[in-house]
Structure formats: structure tokens, C-alpha cells
Biotite code that builds the C-alpha atoms (Angstrom):
import biotite.structure as struc

atoms = struc.array([
    struc.Atom([10.805, 2.278, -81.032], chain_id="A", res_id=1, res_name="UNK", atom_name="CA", element="C"),
    struc.Atom([7.572, -0.241, -80.360], chain_id="A", res_id=2, res_name="UNK", atom_name="CA", element="C"),
    struc.Atom([7.139, -3.280, -78.884], chain_id="A", res_id=3, res_name="UNK", atom_name="CA", element="C"),
    struc.Atom([5.525, -4.549, -82.121], chain_id="A", res_id=4, res_name="UNK", atom_name="CA", element="C"),
    struc.Atom([8.615, -3.361, -84.014], chain_id="A", res_id=5, res_name="UNK", atom_name="CA", element="C"),
    struc.Atom([11.392, -5.223, -82.267], chain_id="A", res_id=6, res_name="UNK", atom_name="CA", element="C"),
    struc.Atom([13.865, -7.362, -84.308], chain_id="A", res_id=7, res_name="UNK", atom_name="CA", element="C"),
    struc.Atom([13.215, -10.922, -84.234], chain_id="A", res_id=8, res_name="UNK", atom_name="CA", element="C"),
    struc.Atom([17.086, -11.206, -84.080], chain_id="A", res_id=9, res_name="UNK", atom_name="CA", element="C"),
    struc.Atom([18.632, -10.971, -80.828], chain_id="A", res_id=10, res_name="UNK", atom_name="CA", element="C"),
    struc.Atom([22.184, -10.400, -79.788], chain_id="A", res_id=11, res_name="UNK", atom_name="CA", element="C"),
    struc.Atom([21.554, -11.892, -76.287], chain_id="A", res_id=12, res_name="UNK", atom_name="CA", element="C"),
    struc.Atom([20.558, -15.159, -77.852], chain_id="A", res_id=13, res_name="UNK", atom_name="CA", element="C"),
    struc.Atom([16.633, -14.837, -76.786], chain_id="A", res_id=14, res_name="UNK", atom_name="CA", element="C"),
    struc.Atom([14.726, -17.449, -78.618], chain_id="A", res_id=15, res_name="UNK", atom_name="CA", element="C"),
    struc.Atom([13.182, -15.101, -81.663], chain_id="A", res_id=16, res_name="UNK", atom_name="CA", element="C"),
    struc.Atom([10.023, -16.997, -81.181], chain_id="A", res_id=17, res_name="UNK", atom_name="CA", element="C"),
    struc.Atom([9.607, -15.734, -77.533], chain_id="A", res_id=18, res_name="UNK", atom_name="CA", element="C"),
    struc.Atom([6.538, -13.950, -76.387], chain_id="A", res_id=19, res_name="UNK", atom_name="CA", element="C"),
    struc.Atom([6.310, -9.969, -75.841], chain_id="A", res_id=20, res_name="UNK", atom_name="CA", element="C"),
    struc.Atom([6.171, -11.267, -71.862], chain_id="A", res_id=21, res_name="UNK", atom_name="CA", element="C"),
    struc.Atom([8.549, -13.534, -72.222], chain_id="A", res_id=22, res_name="UNK", atom_name="CA", element="C"),
    struc.Atom([10.982, -10.334, -73.774], chain_id="A", res_id=23, res_name="UNK", atom_name="CA", element="C"),
    struc.Atom([9.767, -7.978, -71.008], chain_id="A", res_id=24, res_name="UNK", atom_name="CA", element="C"),
    struc.Atom([10.915, -10.736, -68.826], chain_id="A", res_id=25, res_name="UNK", atom_name="CA", element="C"),
    struc.Atom([14.274, -11.617, -69.673], chain_id="A", res_id=26, res_name="UNK", atom_name="CA", element="C"),
    struc.Atom([14.949, -7.535, -70.022], chain_id="A", res_id=27, res_name="UNK", atom_name="CA", element="C"),
    struc.Atom([13.693, -6.689, -66.909], chain_id="A", res_id=28, res_name="UNK", atom_name="CA", element="C"),
    struc.Atom([15.449, -9.739, -64.954], chain_id="A", res_id=29, res_name="UNK", atom_name="CA", element="C"),
    struc.Atom([18.935, -8.623, -66.754], chain_id="A", res_id=30, res_name="UNK", atom_name="CA", element="C"),
    struc.Atom([18.002, -4.888, -65.786], chain_id="A", res_id=31, res_name="UNK", atom_name="CA", element="C"),
    struc.Atom([17.978, -5.929, -62.244], chain_id="A", res_id=32, res_name="UNK", atom_name="CA", element="C"),
    struc.Atom([20.917, -8.663, -63.020], chain_id="A", res_id=33, res_name="UNK", atom_name="CA", element="C"),
    struc.Atom([23.102, -5.831, -64.018], chain_id="A", res_id=34, res_name="UNK", atom_name="CA", element="C"),
    struc.Atom([22.310, -3.383, -61.274], chain_id="A", res_id=35, res_name="UNK", atom_name="CA", element="C"),
    struc.Atom([20.156, -0.794, -63.304], chain_id="A", res_id=36, res_name="UNK", atom_name="CA", element="C"),
    struc.Atom([18.012, -0.989, -60.384], chain_id="A", res_id=37, res_name="UNK", atom_name="CA", element="C"),
    struc.Atom([19.515, -0.859, -56.800], chain_id="A", res_id=38, res_name="UNK", atom_name="CA", element="C"),
    struc.Atom([18.605, -3.291, -54.645], chain_id="A", res_id=39, res_name="UNK", atom_name="CA", element="C"),
    struc.Atom([15.337, -2.240, -52.561], chain_id="A", res_id=40, res_name="UNK", atom_name="CA", element="C"),
    struc.Atom([14.845, 0.156, -55.548], chain_id="A", res_id=41, res_name="UNK", atom_name="CA", element="C"),
    struc.Atom([10.679, 0.711, -55.928], chain_id="A", res_id=42, res_name="UNK", atom_name="CA", element="C"),
    struc.Atom([9.767, -0.583, -59.650], chain_id="A", res_id=43, res_name="UNK", atom_name="CA", element="C"),
    struc.Atom([6.007, 0.819, -60.744], chain_id="A", res_id=44, res_name="UNK", atom_name="CA", element="C"),
    struc.Atom([4.120, -0.339, -63.690], chain_id="A", res_id=45, res_name="UNK", atom_name="CA", element="C"),
    struc.Atom([3.988, 3.161, -65.401], chain_id="A", res_id=46, res_name="UNK", atom_name="CA", element="C"),
    struc.Atom([7.566, 3.477, -65.237], chain_id="A", res_id=47, res_name="UNK", atom_name="CA", element="C"),
    struc.Atom([8.589, 0.015, -66.596], chain_id="A", res_id=48, res_name="UNK", atom_name="CA", element="C"),
    struc.Atom([5.607, -0.296, -69.161], chain_id="A", res_id=49, res_name="UNK", atom_name="CA", element="C"),
    struc.Atom([7.713, 2.790, -71.220], chain_id="A", res_id=50, res_name="UNK", atom_name="CA", element="C"),
    struc.Atom([10.921, 1.488, -69.981], chain_id="A", res_id=51, res_name="UNK", atom_name="CA", element="C"),
    struc.Atom([10.102, -2.036, -71.929], chain_id="A", res_id=52, res_name="UNK", atom_name="CA", element="C"),
    struc.Atom([7.494, -0.813, -74.306], chain_id="A", res_id=53, res_name="UNK", atom_name="CA", element="C"),
    struc.Atom([4.895, -3.404, -73.267], chain_id="A", res_id=54, res_name="UNK", atom_name="CA", element="C"),
    struc.Atom([1.218, -2.987, -71.843], chain_id="A", res_id=55, res_name="UNK", atom_name="CA", element="C"),
    struc.Atom([0.437, -3.149, -67.977], chain_id="A", res_id=56, res_name="UNK", atom_name="CA", element="C"),
    struc.Atom([-0.925, -6.210, -67.802], chain_id="A", res_id=57, res_name="UNK", atom_name="CA", element="C"),
    struc.Atom([2.345, -7.874, -69.401], chain_id="A", res_id=58, res_name="UNK", atom_name="CA", element="C"),
    struc.Atom([4.178, -6.117, -66.587], chain_id="A", res_id=59, res_name="UNK", atom_name="CA", element="C"),
    struc.Atom([2.014, -7.510, -64.028], chain_id="A", res_id=60, res_name="UNK", atom_name="CA", element="C"),
    struc.Atom([2.486, -10.743, -65.380], chain_id="A", res_id=61, res_name="UNK", atom_name="CA", element="C"),
    struc.Atom([6.329, -10.261, -65.457], chain_id="A", res_id=62, res_name="UNK", atom_name="CA", element="C"),
    struc.Atom([6.457, -8.805, -61.987], chain_id="A", res_id=63, res_name="UNK", atom_name="CA", element="C"),
    struc.Atom([4.347, -12.111, -60.974], chain_id="A", res_id=64, res_name="UNK", atom_name="CA", element="C"),
    struc.Atom([7.018, -14.106, -62.013], chain_id="A", res_id=65, res_name="UNK", atom_name="CA", element="C"),
    struc.Atom([10.200, -12.473, -61.045], chain_id="A", res_id=66, res_name="UNK", atom_name="CA", element="C"),
    struc.Atom([8.400, -12.510, -57.501], chain_id="A", res_id=67, res_name="UNK", atom_name="CA", element="C"),
    struc.Atom([7.915, -15.638, -57.649], chain_id="A", res_id=68, res_name="UNK", atom_name="CA", element="C"),
    struc.Atom([11.636, -16.630, -58.263], chain_id="A", res_id=69, res_name="UNK", atom_name="CA", element="C"),
    struc.Atom([12.985, -13.960, -56.121], chain_id="A", res_id=70, res_name="UNK", atom_name="CA", element="C"),
    struc.Atom([14.066, -11.256, -57.732], chain_id="A", res_id=71, res_name="UNK", atom_name="CA", element="C"),
    struc.Atom([11.549, -8.853, -56.477], chain_id="A", res_id=72, res_name="UNK", atom_name="CA", element="C"),
    struc.Atom([9.136, -8.479, -53.441], chain_id="A", res_id=73, res_name="UNK", atom_name="CA", element="C"),
    struc.Atom([5.139, -7.672, -54.686], chain_id="A", res_id=74, res_name="UNK", atom_name="CA", element="C"),
    struc.Atom([4.041, -4.669, -52.519], chain_id="A", res_id=75, res_name="UNK", atom_name="CA", element="C"),
    struc.Atom([0.434, -2.638, -53.009], chain_id="A", res_id=76, res_name="UNK", atom_name="CA", element="C"),
    struc.Atom([-0.290, -0.801, -55.764], chain_id="A", res_id=77, res_name="UNK", atom_name="CA", element="C"),
    struc.Atom([0.601, -2.718, -58.184], chain_id="A", res_id=78, res_name="UNK", atom_name="CA", element="C"),
    struc.Atom([4.214, -2.121, -57.523], chain_id="A", res_id=79, res_name="UNK", atom_name="CA", element="C"),
    struc.Atom([7.390, -4.038, -56.342], chain_id="A", res_id=80, res_name="UNK", atom_name="CA", element="C"),
    struc.Atom([10.401, -3.727, -55.144], chain_id="A", res_id=81, res_name="UNK", atom_name="CA", element="C"),
    struc.Atom([14.050, -5.610, -55.842], chain_id="A", res_id=82, res_name="UNK", atom_name="CA", element="C"),
    struc.Atom([15.144, -8.180, -53.579], chain_id="A", res_id=83, res_name="UNK", atom_name="CA", element="C"),
    struc.Atom([17.448, -6.972, -50.703], chain_id="A", res_id=84, res_name="UNK", atom_name="CA", element="C"),
    struc.Atom([19.380, -9.695, -48.132], chain_id="A", res_id=85, res_name="UNK", atom_name="CA", element="C"),
    struc.Atom([20.281, -9.487, -44.628], chain_id="A", res_id=86, res_name="UNK", atom_name="CA", element="C"),
    struc.Atom([23.754, -10.644, -43.905], chain_id="A", res_id=87, res_name="UNK", atom_name="CA", element="C"),
    struc.Atom([22.664, -13.898, -42.672], chain_id="A", res_id=88, res_name="UNK", atom_name="CA", element="C"),
    struc.Atom([20.686, -14.500, -46.136], chain_id="A", res_id=89, res_name="UNK", atom_name="CA", element="C"),
    struc.Atom([23.914, -13.198, -47.974], chain_id="A", res_id=90, res_name="UNK", atom_name="CA", element="C"),
    struc.Atom([26.765, -15.651, -46.050], chain_id="A", res_id=91, res_name="UNK", atom_name="CA", element="C"),
    struc.Atom([23.934, -18.426, -46.629], chain_id="A", res_id=92, res_name="UNK", atom_name="CA", element="C"),
    struc.Atom([23.844, -17.970, -50.119], chain_id="A", res_id=93, res_name="UNK", atom_name="CA", element="C"),
    struc.Atom([27.804, -17.786, -50.579], chain_id="A", res_id=94, res_name="UNK", atom_name="CA", element="C"),
    struc.Atom([28.113, -21.086, -48.751], chain_id="A", res_id=95, res_name="UNK", atom_name="CA", element="C"),
    struc.Atom([25.794, -22.932, -50.789], chain_id="A", res_id=96, res_name="UNK", atom_name="CA", element="C"),
    struc.Atom([27.312, -21.546, -53.806], chain_id="A", res_id=97, res_name="UNK", atom_name="CA", element="C"),
    struc.Atom([30.402, -22.639, -52.894], chain_id="A", res_id=98, res_name="UNK", atom_name="CA", element="C"),
    struc.Atom([28.937, -26.645, -52.812], chain_id="A", res_id=99, res_name="UNK", atom_name="CA", element="C"),
    struc.Atom([26.685, -26.157, -55.768], chain_id="A", res_id=100, res_name="UNK", atom_name="CA", element="C"),
    struc.Atom([29.640, -24.495, -58.482], chain_id="A", res_id=101, res_name="UNK", atom_name="CA", element="C"),
    struc.Atom([32.314, -26.706, -57.074], chain_id="A", res_id=102, res_name="UNK", atom_name="CA", element="C"),
    struc.Atom([30.210, -29.735, -58.498], chain_id="A", res_id=103, res_name="UNK", atom_name="CA", element="C"),
    struc.Atom([29.812, -27.820, -61.508], chain_id="A", res_id=104, res_name="UNK", atom_name="CA", element="C"),
    struc.Atom([33.248, -27.189, -62.284], chain_id="A", res_id=105, res_name="UNK", atom_name="CA", element="C"),
    struc.Atom([33.721, -31.266, -61.614], chain_id="A", res_id=106, res_name="UNK", atom_name="CA", element="C"),
    struc.Atom([31.156, -31.814, -64.140], chain_id="A", res_id=107, res_name="UNK", atom_name="CA", element="C"),
    struc.Atom([32.570, -29.263, -66.520], chain_id="A", res_id=108, res_name="UNK", atom_name="CA", element="C"),
    struc.Atom([36.376, -30.680, -66.241], chain_id="A", res_id=109, res_name="UNK", atom_name="CA", element="C"),
    struc.Atom([34.327, -34.249, -67.295], chain_id="A", res_id=110, res_name="UNK", atom_name="CA", element="C"),
    struc.Atom([32.670, -32.812, -70.073], chain_id="A", res_id=111, res_name="UNK", atom_name="CA", element="C"),
    struc.Atom([34.001, -29.921, -71.372], chain_id="A", res_id=112, res_name="UNK", atom_name="CA", element="C"),
    struc.Atom([34.797, -29.655, -75.422], chain_id="A", res_id=113, res_name="UNK", atom_name="CA", element="C"),
    struc.Atom([37.592, -28.176, -77.258], chain_id="A", res_id=114, res_name="UNK", atom_name="CA", element="C"),
    struc.Atom([35.169, -24.867, -77.874], chain_id="A", res_id=115, res_name="UNK", atom_name="CA", element="C"),
    struc.Atom([34.392, -24.435, -74.197], chain_id="A", res_id=116, res_name="UNK", atom_name="CA", element="C"),
    struc.Atom([37.991, -24.519, -72.993], chain_id="A", res_id=117, res_name="UNK", atom_name="CA", element="C"),
    struc.Atom([38.340, -21.876, -75.756], chain_id="A", res_id=118, res_name="UNK", atom_name="CA", element="C"),
    struc.Atom([35.729, -19.881, -74.815], chain_id="A", res_id=119, res_name="UNK", atom_name="CA", element="C"),
    struc.Atom([36.958, -19.750, -71.185], chain_id="A", res_id=120, res_name="UNK", atom_name="CA", element="C"),
    struc.Atom([40.813, -19.407, -72.198], chain_id="A", res_id=121, res_name="UNK", atom_name="CA", element="C"),
    struc.Atom([39.480, -16.452, -74.128], chain_id="A", res_id=122, res_name="UNK", atom_name="CA", element="C"),
    struc.Atom([37.432, -14.627, -71.397], chain_id="A", res_id=123, res_name="UNK", atom_name="CA", element="C"),
    struc.Atom([40.368, -15.417, -68.274], chain_id="A", res_id=124, res_name="UNK", atom_name="CA", element="C"),
    struc.Atom([42.996, -13.420, -71.358], chain_id="A", res_id=125, res_name="UNK", atom_name="CA", element="C"),
    struc.Atom([40.278, -10.466, -71.266], chain_id="A", res_id=126, res_name="UNK", atom_name="CA", element="C"),
    struc.Atom([40.278, -10.171, -67.970], chain_id="A", res_id=127, res_name="UNK", atom_name="CA", element="C"),
    struc.Atom([44.145, -10.475, -67.450], chain_id="A", res_id=128, res_name="UNK", atom_name="CA", element="C"),
    struc.Atom([44.744, -7.580, -69.923], chain_id="A", res_id=129, res_name="UNK", atom_name="CA", element="C"),
    struc.Atom([41.992, -5.469, -68.580], chain_id="A", res_id=130, res_name="UNK", atom_name="CA", element="C"),
    struc.Atom([42.999, -5.944, -64.807], chain_id="A", res_id=131, res_name="UNK", atom_name="CA", element="C"),
    struc.Atom([44.099, -2.496, -64.420], chain_id="A", res_id=132, res_name="UNK", atom_name="CA", element="C"),
    struc.Atom([42.229, -0.354, -67.437], chain_id="A", res_id=133, res_name="UNK", atom_name="CA", element="C"),
    struc.Atom([38.516, -1.896, -67.024], chain_id="A", res_id=134, res_name="UNK", atom_name="CA", element="C"),
    struc.Atom([35.787, -0.200, -65.615], chain_id="A", res_id=135, res_name="UNK", atom_name="CA", element="C"),
    struc.Atom([34.078, -2.276, -62.337], chain_id="A", res_id=136, res_name="UNK", atom_name="CA", element="C"),
    struc.Atom([30.925, -3.153, -64.641], chain_id="A", res_id=137, res_name="UNK", atom_name="CA", element="C"),
    struc.Atom([33.029, -4.226, -67.661], chain_id="A", res_id=138, res_name="UNK", atom_name="CA", element="C"),
    struc.Atom([35.173, -6.359, -65.220], chain_id="A", res_id=139, res_name="UNK", atom_name="CA", element="C"),
    struc.Atom([32.040, -7.761, -63.379], chain_id="A", res_id=140, res_name="UNK", atom_name="CA", element="C"),
    struc.Atom([30.541, -8.753, -66.696], chain_id="A", res_id=141, res_name="UNK", atom_name="CA", element="C"),
    struc.Atom([33.639, -10.651, -67.330], chain_id="A", res_id=142, res_name="UNK", atom_name="CA", element="C"),
    struc.Atom([33.782, -12.207, -64.238], chain_id="A", res_id=143, res_name="UNK", atom_name="CA", element="C"),
    struc.Atom([30.080, -13.313, -64.402], chain_id="A", res_id=144, res_name="UNK", atom_name="CA", element="C"),
    struc.Atom([30.793, -14.456, -67.753], chain_id="A", res_id=145, res_name="UNK", atom_name="CA", element="C"),
    struc.Atom([33.403, -17.137, -67.251], chain_id="A", res_id=146, res_name="UNK", atom_name="CA", element="C"),
    struc.Atom([31.139, -18.716, -64.252], chain_id="A", res_id=147, res_name="UNK", atom_name="CA", element="C"),
    struc.Atom([28.588, -18.837, -66.872], chain_id="A", res_id=148, res_name="UNK", atom_name="CA", element="C"),
    struc.Atom([30.825, -20.336, -69.251], chain_id="A", res_id=149, res_name="UNK", atom_name="CA", element="C"),
    struc.Atom([31.776, -23.467, -66.333], chain_id="A", res_id=150, res_name="UNK", atom_name="CA", element="C"),
    struc.Atom([28.286, -23.919, -65.988], chain_id="A", res_id=151, res_name="UNK", atom_name="CA", element="C"),
    struc.Atom([27.626, -24.350, -69.986], chain_id="A", res_id=152, res_name="UNK", atom_name="CA", element="C"),
    struc.Atom([30.462, -26.503, -70.077], chain_id="A", res_id=153, res_name="UNK", atom_name="CA", element="C"),
    struc.Atom([29.366, -28.938, -67.067], chain_id="A", res_id=154, res_name="UNK", atom_name="CA", element="C"),
    struc.Atom([25.956, -29.692, -69.147], chain_id="A", res_id=155, res_name="UNK", atom_name="CA", element="C"),
    struc.Atom([23.932, -30.012, -65.860], chain_id="A", res_id=156, res_name="UNK", atom_name="CA", element="C"),
    struc.Atom([20.562, -28.429, -65.956], chain_id="A", res_id=157, res_name="UNK", atom_name="CA", element="C"),
    struc.Atom([19.552, -29.462, -62.651], chain_id="A", res_id=158, res_name="UNK", atom_name="CA", element="C"),
    struc.Atom([22.687, -27.891, -60.766], chain_id="A", res_id=159, res_name="UNK", atom_name="CA", element="C"),
    struc.Atom([22.592, -25.105, -63.056], chain_id="A", res_id=160, res_name="UNK", atom_name="CA", element="C"),
    struc.Atom([18.931, -24.101, -62.418], chain_id="A", res_id=161, res_name="UNK", atom_name="CA", element="C"),
    struc.Atom([19.842, -24.287, -58.675], chain_id="A", res_id=162, res_name="UNK", atom_name="CA", element="C"),
    struc.Atom([22.735, -21.851, -58.633], chain_id="A", res_id=163, res_name="UNK", atom_name="CA", element="C"),
    struc.Atom([20.594, -19.620, -60.627], chain_id="A", res_id=164, res_name="UNK", atom_name="CA", element="C"),
    struc.Atom([17.765, -19.711, -57.935], chain_id="A", res_id=165, res_name="UNK", atom_name="CA", element="C"),
    struc.Atom([20.352, -18.404, -55.526], chain_id="A", res_id=166, res_name="UNK", atom_name="CA", element="C"),
    struc.Atom([20.699, -14.993, -56.687], chain_id="A", res_id=167, res_name="UNK", atom_name="CA", element="C"),
    struc.Atom([24.025, -14.714, -55.822], chain_id="A", res_id=168, res_name="UNK", atom_name="CA", element="C"),
    struc.Atom([24.588, -11.520, -58.506], chain_id="A", res_id=169, res_name="UNK", atom_name="CA", element="C"),
    struc.Atom([21.840, -9.446, -56.492], chain_id="A", res_id=170, res_name="UNK", atom_name="CA", element="C"),
    struc.Atom([23.956, -9.969, -53.256], chain_id="A", res_id=171, res_name="UNK", atom_name="CA", element="C"),
    struc.Atom([27.095, -8.943, -55.351], chain_id="A", res_id=172, res_name="UNK", atom_name="CA", element="C"),
    struc.Atom([25.393, -6.283, -56.305], chain_id="A", res_id=173, res_name="UNK", atom_name="CA", element="C"),
    struc.Atom([24.421, -5.254, -52.837], chain_id="A", res_id=174, res_name="UNK", atom_name="CA", element="C"),
    struc.Atom([27.475, -6.237, -51.176], chain_id="A", res_id=175, res_name="UNK", atom_name="CA", element="C"),
    struc.Atom([29.497, -4.472, -54.331], chain_id="A", res_id=176, res_name="UNK", atom_name="CA", element="C"),
    struc.Atom([32.407, -3.522, -52.554], chain_id="A", res_id=177, res_name="UNK", atom_name="CA", element="C"),
    struc.Atom([33.126, -7.018, -50.364], chain_id="A", res_id=178, res_name="UNK", atom_name="CA", element="C"),
    struc.Atom([35.954, -7.820, -52.725], chain_id="A", res_id=179, res_name="UNK", atom_name="CA", element="C"),
    struc.Atom([38.100, -4.293, -53.083], chain_id="A", res_id=180, res_name="UNK", atom_name="CA", element="C"),
    struc.Atom([40.546, -6.311, -51.028], chain_id="A", res_id=181, res_name="UNK", atom_name="CA", element="C"),
    struc.Atom([41.392, -8.849, -53.683], chain_id="A", res_id=182, res_name="UNK", atom_name="CA", element="C"),
    struc.Atom([43.609, -7.683, -56.222], chain_id="A", res_id=183, res_name="UNK", atom_name="CA", element="C"),
    struc.Atom([41.862, -8.461, -59.299], chain_id="A", res_id=184, res_name="UNK", atom_name="CA", element="C"),
    struc.Atom([44.995, -10.735, -60.292], chain_id="A", res_id=185, res_name="UNK", atom_name="CA", element="C"),
    struc.Atom([44.499, -12.731, -57.972], chain_id="A", res_id=186, res_name="UNK", atom_name="CA", element="C"),
    struc.Atom([40.887, -13.873, -58.690], chain_id="A", res_id=187, res_name="UNK", atom_name="CA", element="C"),
    struc.Atom([42.257, -14.058, -62.551], chain_id="A", res_id=188, res_name="UNK", atom_name="CA", element="C"),
    struc.Atom([44.911, -16.312, -61.682], chain_id="A", res_id=189, res_name="UNK", atom_name="CA", element="C"),
    struc.Atom([41.835, -18.394, -59.493], chain_id="A", res_id=190, res_name="UNK", atom_name="CA", element="C"),
    struc.Atom([40.191, -18.549, -62.710], chain_id="A", res_id=191, res_name="UNK", atom_name="CA", element="C"),
    struc.Atom([43.315, -19.522, -64.064], chain_id="A", res_id=192, res_name="UNK", atom_name="CA", element="C"),
    struc.Atom([43.420, -22.523, -61.916], chain_id="A", res_id=193, res_name="UNK", atom_name="CA", element="C"),
    struc.Atom([39.860, -23.772, -62.204], chain_id="A", res_id=194, res_name="UNK", atom_name="CA", element="C"),
    struc.Atom([40.432, -23.578, -66.299], chain_id="A", res_id=195, res_name="UNK", atom_name="CA", element="C"),
    struc.Atom([44.132, -25.832, -66.011], chain_id="A", res_id=196, res_name="UNK", atom_name="CA", element="C"),
    struc.Atom([41.945, -28.343, -64.350], chain_id="A", res_id=197, res_name="UNK", atom_name="CA", element="C"),
    struc.Atom([39.016, -28.261, -66.743], chain_id="A", res_id=198, res_name="UNK", atom_name="CA", element="C"),
    struc.Atom([42.027, -28.375, -69.256], chain_id="A", res_id=199, res_name="UNK", atom_name="CA", element="C"),
    struc.Atom([43.275, -31.727, -67.936], chain_id="A", res_id=200, res_name="UNK", atom_name="CA", element="C"),
    struc.Atom([40.218, -32.620, -67.524], chain_id="A", res_id=201, res_name="UNK", atom_name="CA", element="C"),
    struc.Atom([40.528, -33.177, -63.193], chain_id="A", res_id=202, res_name="UNK", atom_name="CA", element="C"),
    struc.Atom([37.290, -33.138, -61.498], chain_id="A", res_id=203, res_name="UNK", atom_name="CA", element="C"),
    struc.Atom([38.790, -33.163, -57.960], chain_id="A", res_id=204, res_name="UNK", atom_name="CA", element="C"),
    struc.Atom([41.341, -30.432, -59.078], chain_id="A", res_id=205, res_name="UNK", atom_name="CA", element="C"),
    struc.Atom([38.589, -28.388, -60.391], chain_id="A", res_id=206, res_name="UNK", atom_name="CA", element="C"),
    struc.Atom([36.245, -28.453, -57.631], chain_id="A", res_id=207, res_name="UNK", atom_name="CA", element="C"),
    struc.Atom([38.835, -27.677, -55.219], chain_id="A", res_id=208, res_name="UNK", atom_name="CA", element="C"),
    struc.Atom([40.105, -24.951, -57.219], chain_id="A", res_id=209, res_name="UNK", atom_name="CA", element="C"),
    struc.Atom([36.474, -23.299, -57.655], chain_id="A", res_id=210, res_name="UNK", atom_name="CA", element="C"),
    struc.Atom([35.895, -23.782, -53.594], chain_id="A", res_id=211, res_name="UNK", atom_name="CA", element="C"),
    struc.Atom([39.138, -21.994, -52.966], chain_id="A", res_id=212, res_name="UNK", atom_name="CA", element="C"),
    struc.Atom([37.983, -19.474, -55.238], chain_id="A", res_id=213, res_name="UNK", atom_name="CA", element="C"),
    struc.Atom([34.470, -18.754, -53.850], chain_id="A", res_id=214, res_name="UNK", atom_name="CA", element="C"),
    struc.Atom([35.298, -19.100, -50.190], chain_id="A", res_id=215, res_name="UNK", atom_name="CA", element="C"),
    struc.Atom([37.658, -16.409, -50.794], chain_id="A", res_id=216, res_name="UNK", atom_name="CA", element="C"),
    struc.Atom([34.662, -14.247, -51.784], chain_id="A", res_id=217, res_name="UNK", atom_name="CA", element="C"),
    struc.Atom([32.681, -15.140, -48.414], chain_id="A", res_id=218, res_name="UNK", atom_name="CA", element="C"),
    struc.Atom([35.081, -14.328, -46.191], chain_id="A", res_id=219, res_name="UNK", atom_name="CA", element="C"),
    struc.Atom([35.640, -10.975, -47.817], chain_id="A", res_id=220, res_name="UNK", atom_name="CA", element="C"),
    struc.Atom([32.042, -10.460, -47.005], chain_id="A", res_id=221, res_name="UNK", atom_name="CA", element="C"),
    struc.Atom([32.173, -11.975, -43.811], chain_id="A", res_id=222, res_name="UNK", atom_name="CA", element="C"),
    struc.Atom([34.915, -9.501, -42.808], chain_id="A", res_id=223, res_name="UNK", atom_name="CA", element="C"),
    struc.Atom([33.186, -6.382, -43.924], chain_id="A", res_id=224, res_name="UNK", atom_name="CA", element="C"),
    struc.Atom([30.244, -7.415, -41.552], chain_id="A", res_id=225, res_name="UNK", atom_name="CA", element="C"),
    struc.Atom([32.899, -8.141, -38.960], chain_id="A", res_id=226, res_name="UNK", atom_name="CA", element="C"),
    struc.Atom([33.729, -4.339, -39.523], chain_id="A", res_id=227, res_name="UNK", atom_name="CA", element="C"),
    struc.Atom([37.645, -5.959, -39.672], chain_id="A", res_id=228, res_name="UNK", atom_name="CA", element="C"),
])
């Protein structure tokens, strides 16, 4: 399939009218966020033009945008590397995420529609059903979906942009063993506590439940760094 023959309808929800550069940006960003490229992996124009089926000029534009947003760091010879994070950077990102996502959870409790609640409920049910059988990638995708659903329900574009700029999924990919000690059932119960507060439209409880949930992730990473 060539770049010119791609279908206009995208399952990922990307605007059918998106330009070739916008589609390539979206596709490469998703490859990075999903872990298809490891932290500090080298990205070359020649490899990316083949994988994304676009021109070298398009790849240069995409890499420049991703570098500006922090997903990659530019290197000589028109290549780049995916971001990696020091221990201090990772902890700072997690601390900031706690604050921002707690605020978004509170807004979700104020603004969530029945459709929003139904979507979050379905995700929690799928996480619970697959807590023993799902592979890590499937489980992580559902976990990420739940947090995205909370953000959408908040209808707070500015806070959401700040959360997206933190590059938390990249931190999670780099330190992906940090939550092994946390049983999946515990994580699902924490999600259910957030959902319960949203269902009852209790902003304070929603913020507290989100802070509790995310602080546990941060503490797990701090324990990993300390070697305890």
C-alpha cells in the first residue's frame, strides 16, 4: 500500500481530511507511545520512510515536530532518538501528573455524561475480566484508555494538553517493571473508586481517588530506584 492509497476512514479517529504529514505524525507518535520503539531507540529517515510510506521530507517535518514536543531528541545525520528519562525526571513527571489528573477527575465528576460513565464502566469491567489472562500490552492499553476516558469526560482542554505534554506513557514504557508489585485487582479497584465518585458527581472524592491511585505508581517507582 502506498501513502496515496490509504483509506480516508481511520479506525483511530484521525480526521479523514488530515494531510499526509499529519497522518505520519500521528502514526509515529502512536508507535512510540505503544512501545514499538524502546526508550533511546535510534530513528532514521530511511527506516521511517519505509515503515510509514512517506517521503524523507515528510519524515523530517514529523521528527522536527516530535522533537519540539519532547517525544524524541534530534541527532546529526538527520536521525533522532526516542526520549529517555533520568530518575529525577521520572519522579517529577509522576508528581505533576498526580496534580493535573486529580483536577481532571474532579472536572469529570462535574461534567460526565451517561455516555462517558458507560464507557468508563465498560473499561473497568474489561480490566477486571482480563486481570488474570490479559497480556501486559492488552492490560496497559485498557489502563491507558480509562485515564483517557476520564480526561475526555472532564472537557477541560487546557489541563488535558498539560497532561499530554508530560510524556507519562514514555516514562511508563522506560520503567515498565515499576508496578509489577501492584496486583492488577488493586489497580482495578482504584479505578472503580474513581468511577464511583464520577457516577455520584462528587468532585472532591474523584480527585482524592485519583491522587491515591497515581501516588501508588509514583511510590512503586521510588522503591525501585531505592532498591528496596
